[in-house]
N, C-alpha and C positions, 0 to 999 in steps of 0.2 A: 766524151772525148770530141775534142774540136775537130772542127771541117777544115776543108782548106783554108787558105787565109782569104779574109774578107766574106765569110761564109759562116751561118750560125749552125752549129749541130743541127740534123736532120727533126730530133724532137721539137727543139724549140722553131725552127719552121714550120712545123704541123700547129703549133701554139700560134704564131705571130698568123697565121691565114684564118686560122677559125676565129680570132681578136676581130679581123679585119671583116668579116662575113657580116651583112646588115642582118638587123632581128627579124626572125620572123616567129609569130605565135607558134607554140607548140601543137595546137591542136587544128591547124590550117586546113581545111583539106580532109582532113581526121573524121571519123566515127565517133560520138560522143554515146557512151553508152550506160545503162542504170543497170545496177545487178541485184540480184536477188538469190534465197538457198531455199532450198527444200532438203528439208530432216526427218528421215524414216528412222523410227526409232522401234525395235522390238525388243518388249522385256518378257522373262518367262520365270516361274517360279515351277520347280517341278515339271508337270506335265499342262501348266495354264501358261497362255502366249496372250500380250497385248501387243497391240500395232498402235502409235501414234504417227500420223503423218503433216508435217507443221511446214507452213509456206512463212518464211520470212523474205517480204517486200522491200523493195528500195526505203520505203519509208522505215524501216527497221520494226514494223508491229506485227508479232507473231499470229498468223491465222492457223488454225487447225481445219485440213481438209479431208474428208472422206474420202474410203475407197482405198485401193491398193495404190504405191506410188506410183507403177504403171500409169496408171490412168489419171492420176495427178500429172505425170511427166508428159502425158498427150495431149492434155487440157493446156497446160502452160506452151508447150509447142504451137499448139493453136494459135496463142494469144500473141505470137512472136518472139517469145524466149528460146533461147539456144542454150545447149547443155555446153561448159566452160570446164568443168571437172567433177570428177565423182572420188570420194574417199568412203572407207569404213573403218570401222574399230569394232570391236566386239572385246566382252569379259566376261568371266564368272566367278562367282562364289559359289560356296557349297549350297545348293537348293536353289539358286540365282543365276539367269543366267541376261546377258543384253548384247544387242548390236545396235550400231547406228551408222546409218549412212547420210552423208549429205552430201546435196548434188547443188553446184554453182553453176547460178543460168544469168544469161545478160538478155537484154535487147536494145536496139538502137533508141536514144533519149527522144521524146518527142517532140 
């Protein structure tokens, strides 16, 4: 819908103002982050269960961690990592069940 005589519609005026702004780098004054994931996998057959806790750091290389995932999260927190998100999945088939919890972590890039 056209605006009053001699005026651009509101939508076009906003675009024109945005185009006239000077370029600013996106990360100026913002913190750069590195990310990693802690993956807790619990698998079981009948009454036997096994747990694997794996850390995938910023380099993308998986490394198994020992102990309970809460200890691993505490260790990572002590090294500057913050929890960003947590998600879980689980499933069963006759005689076998599994669950996976994935914790996404971040910390300021050094």
